[in-house]
Short mmCIF file of the C-alpha atoms (twelve columns), coordinates in Angstrom:
data_MODEL
# 
_entry.id   MODEL 
# 
loop_
_atom_site.group_PDB 
_atom_site.id 
_atom_site.type_symbol 
_atom_site.label_atom_id 
_atom_site.label_alt_id 
_atom_site.label_comp_id 
_atom_site.label_asym_id 
_atom_site.label_seq_id 
_atom_site.Cartn_x 
_atom_site.Cartn_y 
_atom_site.Cartn_z 
_atom_site.pdbx_PDB_model_num 
ATOM 1   C CA . MET A 1   8.044  -30.367 -11.064 1 
ATOM 2   C CA . LEU A 2   10.133 -27.204 -10.385 1 
ATOM 3   C CA . ARG A 3   13.599 -28.138 -10.353 1 
ATOM 4   C CA . PHE A 4   16.749 -26.543 -11.012 1 
ATOM 5   C CA . ARG A 5   19.747 -27.176 -12.137 1 
ATOM 6   C CA . TRP A 6   22.795 -24.711 -11.186 1 
ATOM 7   C CA . PRO A 7   26.088 -25.053 -12.851 1 
ATOM 8   C CA . ARG A 8   29.132 -23.458 -10.962 1 
ATOM 9   C CA . GLU A 9   28.847 -20.418 -13.471 1 
ATOM 10  C CA . ILE A 10  25.324 -19.173 -12.662 1 
ATOM 11  C CA . ILE A 11  26.848 -18.218 -9.394  1 
ATOM 12  C CA . THR A 12  29.826 -16.103 -8.529  1 
ATOM 13  C CA . THR A 13  31.357 -15.349 -5.599  1 
ATOM 14  C CA . VAL A 14  33.545 -12.004 -6.168  1 
ATOM 15  C CA . ASN A 15  35.174 -10.279 -2.936  1 
ATOM 16  C CA . GLN A 16  32.919 -12.171 -0.826  1 
ATOM 17  C CA . ASN A 17  29.904 -10.684 -2.855  1 
ATOM 18  C CA . VAL A 18  27.368 -13.188 -4.612  1 
ATOM 19  C CA . GLU A 19  26.319 -12.759 -8.053  1 
ATOM 20  C CA . LEU A 20  23.302 -14.837 -9.549  1 
ATOM 21  C CA . HIS A 21  23.016 -14.991 -12.948 1 
ATOM 22  C CA . GLY A 22  19.586 -14.993 -14.402 1 
ATOM 23  C CA . ARG A 23  18.670 -15.349 -18.280 1 
ATOM 24  C CA . ARG A 24  18.257 -11.513 -18.453 1 
ATOM 25  C CA . VAL A 25  19.109 -9.903  -15.336 1 
ATOM 26  C CA . LEU A 26  22.270 -9.934  -12.950 1 
ATOM 27  C CA . LEU A 27  21.676 -10.473 -9.189  1 
ATOM 28  C CA . ARG A 28  24.131 -9.106  -7.212  1 
ATOM 29  C CA . SER A 29  25.083 -8.260  -3.552  1 
ATOM 30  C CA . THR A 30  23.940 -4.769  -3.092  1 
ATOM 31  C CA . ARG A 31  26.804 -2.322  -2.321  1 
ATOM 32  C CA . LEU A 32  27.318 1.092   -0.832  1 
ATOM 33  C CA . GLU A 33  27.578 2.330   -4.352  1 
ATOM 34  C CA . ASP A 34  24.084 0.962   -5.271  1 
ATOM 35  C CA . ARG A 35  22.503 3.619   -2.493  1 
ATOM 36  C CA . ASP A 36  21.748 6.489   -5.625  1 
ATOM 37  C CA . ALA A 37  20.288 4.209   -7.871  1 
ATOM 38  C CA . LEU A 38  18.235 2.343   -5.452  1 
ATOM 39  C CA . VAL A 39  17.078 5.094   -3.495  1 
ATOM 40  C CA . ALA A 40  15.523 6.980   -7.096  1 
ATOM 41  C CA . ILE A 41  14.126 3.759   -7.609  1 
ATOM 42  C CA . ARG A 42  12.155 3.591   -4.738  1 
ATOM 43  C CA . SER A 43  11.535 7.451   -4.656  1 
ATOM 44  C CA . THR A 44  9.420  7.115   -7.506  1 
ATOM 45  C CA . ASP A 45  5.253  7.378   -6.791  1 
ATOM 46  C CA . GLU A 46  5.090  3.713   -8.092  1 
ATOM 47  C CA . VAL A 47  7.473  1.952   -5.866  1 
ATOM 48  C CA . ARG A 48  6.817  4.814   -3.178  1 
ATOM 49  C CA . ARG A 49  3.370  3.593   -2.759  1 
ATOM 50  C CA . ARG A 50  4.325  0.252   -1.639  1 
ATOM 51  C CA . TRP A 51  7.817  0.768   -0.426  1 
ATOM 52  C CA . ARG A 52  7.520  3.562   1.865   1 
ATOM 53  C CA . GLY A 53  9.737  5.375   4.031   1 
ATOM 54  C CA . GLU A 54  10.835 9.048   5.188   1 
ATOM 55  C CA . ASP A 55  14.329 8.774   5.089   1 
ATOM 56  C CA . LEU A 56  15.680 6.730   2.207   1 
ATOM 57  C CA . GLU A 57  19.276 7.340   2.183   1 
ATOM 58  C CA . ALA A 58  19.742 6.122   5.899   1 
ATOM 59  C CA . GLU A 59  17.273 3.042   5.369   1 
ATOM 60  C CA . PHE A 60  19.511 2.369   2.849   1 
ATOM 61  C CA . ASP A 61  22.407 2.695   4.958   1 
ATOM 62  C CA . ALA A 62  20.894 1.018   8.100   1 
ATOM 63  C CA . ASP A 63  19.450 -2.012  5.622   1 
ATOM 64  C CA . LEU A 64  23.129 -2.742  4.323   1 
ATOM 65  C CA . GLY A 65  24.090 -3.535  7.657   1 
ATOM 66  C CA . ASP A 66  21.098 -5.598  8.457   1 
ATOM 67  C CA . GLU A 67  22.649 -9.376  8.490   1 
ATOM 68  C CA . ASP A 68  18.998 -10.760 8.757   1 
ATOM 69  C CA . ALA A 69  18.182 -9.994  5.175   1 
ATOM 70  C CA . HIS A 70  19.823 -10.784 2.171   1 
ATOM 71  C CA . ARG A 71  20.044 -7.899  -0.634  1 
ATOM 72  C CA . PHE A 72  20.471 -8.418  -4.228  1 
ATOM 73  C CA . THR A 73  20.723 -5.379  -6.614  1 
ATOM 74  C CA . ILE A 74  19.407 -5.839  -9.927  1 
ATOM 75  C CA . LEU A 75  20.942 -5.020  -13.024 1 
ATOM 76  C CA . ASP A 76  19.574 -4.914  -16.758 1 
ATOM 77  C CA . PRO A 77  21.918 -6.759  -19.679 1 
ATOM 78  C CA . SER A 78  23.351 -3.052  -19.916 1 
ATOM 79  C CA . GLY A 79  24.594 -3.304  -16.383 1 
ATOM 80  C CA . ARG A 80  22.029 -0.227  -15.317 1 
ATOM 81  C CA . VAL A 81  20.417 -0.589  -12.003 1 
ATOM 82  C CA . VAL A 82  16.708 -1.593  -11.997 1 
ATOM 83  C CA . GLY A 83  15.738 -2.881  -8.714  1 
ATOM 84  C CA . MET A 84  16.068 -4.925  -5.438  1 
ATOM 85  C CA . VAL A 85  15.446 -8.309  -4.148  1 
ATOM 86  C CA . GLN A 86  15.626 -9.334  -1.107  1 
ATOM 87  C CA . TYR A 87  15.025 -12.881 1.120   1 
ATOM 88  C CA . GLY A 88  15.362 -13.681 4.842   1 
ATOM 89  C CA . GLU A 89  15.493 -16.726 6.369   1 
ATOM 90  C CA . GLU A 90  13.428 -18.640 9.096   1 
ATOM 91  C CA . ASP A 91  16.389 -21.109 10.099  1 
ATOM 92  C CA . ASP A 92  14.521 -22.829 13.120  1 
ATOM 93  C CA . PRO A 93  14.483 -26.587 11.598  1 
ATOM 94  C CA . ASP A 94  10.658 -27.444 12.484  1 
ATOM 95  C CA . TYR A 95  9.645  -23.873 10.463  1 
ATOM 96  C CA . ARG A 96  12.499 -23.504 8.305   1 
ATOM 97  C CA . HIS A 97  11.530 -21.151 4.971   1 
ATOM 98  C CA . ALA A 98  12.153 -18.178 3.140   1 
ATOM 99  C CA . SER A 99  10.623 -14.758 2.570   1 
ATOM 100 C CA . ILE A 100 11.126 -12.871 -0.697  1 
ATOM 101 C CA . ASP A 101 10.883 -9.028  -1.499  1 
ATOM 102 C CA . ILE A 102 11.214 -7.063  -4.430  1 
ATOM 103 C CA . TYR A 103 11.324 -3.523  -6.002  1 
ATOM 104 C CA . ILE A 104 11.744 -2.788  -9.527  1 
ATOM 105 C CA . ASP A 105 12.389 0.625   -11.411 1 
ATOM 106 C CA . PRO A 106 8.816  1.383   -12.857 1 
ATOM 107 C CA . ARG A 107 10.808 2.827   -16.247 1 
ATOM 108 C CA . VAL A 108 11.263 -1.282  -16.828 1 
ATOM 109 C CA . HIS A 109 8.021  -2.405  -15.494 1 
ATOM 110 C CA . ARG A 110 6.264  -5.478  -17.764 1 
ATOM 111 C CA . GLN A 111 9.758  -6.034  -19.434 1 
ATOM 112 C CA . GLY A 112 10.532 -9.602  -17.681 1 
ATOM 113 C CA . HIS A 113 12.920 -8.224  -15.154 1 
ATOM 114 C CA . ALA A 114 10.796 -9.039  -12.100 1 
ATOM 115 C CA . THR A 115 9.875  -12.272 -13.157 1 
ATOM 116 C CA . ASP A 116 13.788 -13.252 -13.951 1 
ATOM 117 C CA . ALA A 117 14.519 -11.859 -11.006 1 
ATOM 118 C CA . ILE A 118 12.722 -14.032 -8.495  1 
ATOM 119 C CA . ARG A 119 12.844 -16.777 -10.963 1 
ATOM 120 C CA . THR A 120 16.623 -16.706 -10.245 1 
ATOM 121 C CA . ILE A 121 16.740 -16.085 -6.348  1 
ATOM 122 C CA . VAL A 122 13.997 -18.918 -6.450  1 
ATOM 123 C CA . GLU A 123 16.289 -21.350 -8.269  1 
ATOM 124 C CA . TYR A 124 19.036 -20.085 -5.864  1 
ATOM 125 C CA . LEU A 125 17.039 -20.519 -2.401  1 
ATOM 126 C CA . PHE A 126 15.537 -24.149 -3.327  1 
ATOM 127 C CA . GLU A 127 18.795 -25.557 -4.903  1 
ATOM 128 C CA . VAL A 128 21.795 -23.576 -3.003  1 
ATOM 129 C CA . ARG A 129 20.223 -22.607 0.224   1 
ATOM 130 C CA . GLN A 130 18.326 -25.618 0.406   1 
ATOM 131 C CA . HIS A 131 14.952 -24.377 0.997   1 
ATOM 132 C CA . HIS A 132 11.752 -26.346 0.467   1 
ATOM 133 C CA . ARG A 133 9.272  -23.212 1.098   1 
ATOM 134 C CA . LEU A 134 9.090  -19.823 0.075   1 
ATOM 135 C CA . THR A 135 6.924  -17.301 0.978   1 
ATOM 136 C CA . ILE A 136 6.062  -13.537 -0.525  1 
ATOM 137 C CA . ASP A 137 3.227  -11.259 0.246   1 
ATOM 138 C CA . PRO A 138 2.280  -8.552  -2.333  1 
ATOM 139 C CA . ALA A 139 -0.217 -6.020  -1.584  1 
ATOM 140 C CA . ALA A 140 -3.693 -7.756  -1.991  1 
ATOM 141 C CA . ASP A 141 -4.619 -5.255  -4.475  1 
ATOM 142 C CA . ASN A 142 -1.185 -5.299  -6.486  1 
ATOM 143 C CA . GLU A 143 -2.639 -7.586  -9.375  1 
ATOM 144 C CA . ALA A 144 0.311  -7.268  -11.358 1 
ATOM 145 C CA . ALA A 145 2.682  -8.472  -9.029  1 
ATOM 146 C CA . ILE A 146 0.422  -11.087 -7.884  1 
ATOM 147 C CA . ALA A 147 0.281  -12.288 -11.531 1 
ATOM 148 C CA . CYS A 148 4.136  -12.421 -11.985 1 
ATOM 149 C CA . TYR A 149 4.171  -14.210 -9.011  1 
ATOM 150 C CA . ALA A 150 1.357  -16.820 -9.786  1 
ATOM 151 C CA . LYS A 151 3.220  -17.435 -13.280 1 
ATOM 152 C CA . LEU A 152 6.384  -18.715 -11.399 1 
ATOM 153 C CA . GLY A 153 4.325  -21.018 -9.730  1 
ATOM 154 C CA . PHE A 154 3.643  -19.214 -6.240  1 
ATOM 155 C CA . LYS A 155 0.325  -19.819 -4.776  1 
ATOM 156 C CA . PRO A 156 -2.439 -17.935 -2.949  1 
ATOM 157 C CA . VAL A 157 -2.065 -18.849 1.024   1 
ATOM 158 C CA . GLY A 158 -5.079 -16.633 2.082   1 
ATOM 159 C CA . VAL A 159 -5.290 -12.635 2.590   1 
ATOM 160 C CA . MET A 160 -3.789 -11.089 5.802   1 
ATOM 161 C CA . ARG A 161 -6.317 -8.735  6.978   1 
ATOM 162 C CA . SER A 162 -5.088 -5.338  7.602   1 
ATOM 163 C CA . TYR A 163 -1.878 -6.244  7.110   1 
ATOM 164 C CA . GLU A 164 0.409  -2.871  6.088   1 
ATOM 165 C CA . ALA A 165 0.180  0.739   7.312   1 
ATOM 166 C CA . ARG A 166 -1.481 2.910   4.486   1 
ATOM 167 C CA . GLU A 167 -0.029 6.334   3.685   1 
ATOM 168 C CA . GLY A 168 -2.072 8.842   5.405   1 
ATOM 169 C CA . GLY A 169 -3.601 6.585   7.807   1 
ATOM 170 C CA . GLY A 170 -5.354 3.353   7.502   1 
ATOM 171 C CA . TRP A 171 -4.785 -0.350  6.559   1 
ATOM 172 C CA . SER A 172 -4.035 -2.599  3.516   1 
ATOM 173 C CA . ASP A 173 -5.013 -6.306  3.107   1 
ATOM 174 C CA . GLY A 174 -1.942 -8.175  1.767   1 
ATOM 175 C CA . LEU A 175 -2.005 -11.727 0.218   1 
ATOM 176 C CA . LEU A 176 0.150  -14.372 1.003   1 
ATOM 177 C CA . MET A 177 1.884  -16.713 -1.078  1 
ATOM 178 C CA . ASP A 178 4.053  -19.679 -1.317  1 
ATOM 179 C CA . MET A 179 5.840  -21.950 -3.094  1 
ATOM 180 C CA . LEU A 180 7.021  -25.882 -2.240  1 
ATOM 181 C CA . THR A 181 9.819  -27.357 -3.960  1 
ATOM 182 C CA . SER A 182 6.888  -29.934 -5.140  1 
ATOM 183 C CA . ASP A 183 5.227  -27.156 -6.830  1 
ATOM 184 C CA . ASP A 184 4.737  -27.190 -10.467 1 
ATOM 185 C CA . PRO A 185 4.209  -23.726 -12.052 1 
ATOM 186 C CA . THR A 186 2.533  -25.407 -15.110 1 
ATOM 187 C CA . ASN A 187 -0.553 -25.835 -13.024 1 
# 
């Protein structure tokens, strides 16, 4: 059974900014001073293929003011910015759940940063925000992301056909995955 216990020291609040302490990463509320590092990561070919945009600085500024999405900058053990994870919440009590998105600097791919960031935000959303269901929707051809999420207990729900516009035209499929508090990631 996927159940988490959150000692008080795992979540800290500094000037109304939340910090979530993972096993290897620190997630802290995204701030204006994170712009250059996060825009540089989003500008890499690997990330830009999945997280497109025209004016990334302007998008960052607009996103920072969006109260419907909760963004956390991902810091490695040395304090270097290595990505961003965000969640949004559906608060209608009949459909309450949270959705997650993430991007990681390609220089640290396959080093456990994404896994730890997702694990940490999942624990927070289940235990602190009291969600019973979480969703994540990688591109259907993003095998590394799908494997990472499945390792943590997310299960495929179905393919969303022609889900996302492709750079240069056309559409790509997405894979909707979800996790319930009752899911066991070892199955």
